[in-house]
Phi, psi and omega in degrees: 000171174239112186244352177208146174205177183236155168212095182251357183293150177280163175305322180295319178294323179293319179294327178289322181286330181233089182305136179087358181289132176264110180255125178306148186288341180300142183297134177265125177282140175295135180242121184254353185205062182288130185237160177306149180080356178268160175291138177232152182281123181228160170237102181282161181274056179259008177083001184261343182052046182242133177290134178223177179237122178242156176287135178277111183134100189295130175250105180301152183299333182271359183294142176271338184224128182293347181296345178299335180299333180297336181260002186232046178281338178232154176228126180291124183298330184291338187238017183301321185285349184252323187291127180304329182289338189236339193296322179289318178297324179300320180282326192239331189231087179250158179206162168264135174249116191278140183203168168224012175175164176212166183247148170215156184251122183264128179294130177277127182305134177069020182215159175271358182273162178229148178256124176290138180240142175253126184243135183206173174281142178301331180290340184078003183280154173292160181213185182227128169283148169286126182226166173237152180225161179216157173243107183262129179263119181281158179303332182277004178095349177281169179226155180231124174269125185225166183209166177222151178263130179279138178242162180214187178291155184282153169275184186291335175289319186277336184308315179288347184263314184201159182271005175221161172211154177290150176281114174262120182276135172289149181306331179294345181262353185301315184299313180295317182295326183265008178301123180294155177086186185279140177233159178289122180302330182297316180290326179290326183300332180294341180274348183274083185226154172295141177288148181303125183298325184293345179265003185239162178217156180215147175208155181285146176232175183283168179284006173306325183294342182296339181249117183303332181291345177276073181259068186226160184300332181300338182298328183258008177286138179304138180288000000 
């Protein structure tokens, strides 16, 4: 699964990584330890190419309680077209979730402990997870925009660390993924692939990342 990630890139870097992206002029704070239930930067497939903030943890439109989102921070790529919680969003409501790195915990041999690892692109550039989004209407008339990160099987870099990894979309796939309206799940499924391992790097970090309140640069420093 993917349970923590970073977004420290500037608006200018994001616009360079995603041509045509409209980033609000308000200053974006660097985020070193983004956790579930927090707002995350997304680009929904509404045809506007505008960065917005959705809650991390998908709340299906039919949910009676928004707390279900706490259990839906990730969606398995292999079953998106089948699962009631994700199949409609897969066809109609896709998004890019912006990041420049993510964390995973590696089991230490012969021990019950785990070492947190920070994974990023060797280029250091920001990238986009494949995501799904929903608009949940609360009984009081308010609404909540939420999202989930799609995961897939690991590449060779991730295999020794964890048995899943988030789907990182190559820039060439952004247009198709963000196409407004309904799409054929079969054509979309071809985009649910592990990112090339040779373009990625990973290193151990301290257990500071274990606590979401530690949203500081020290979290991504090599241990």
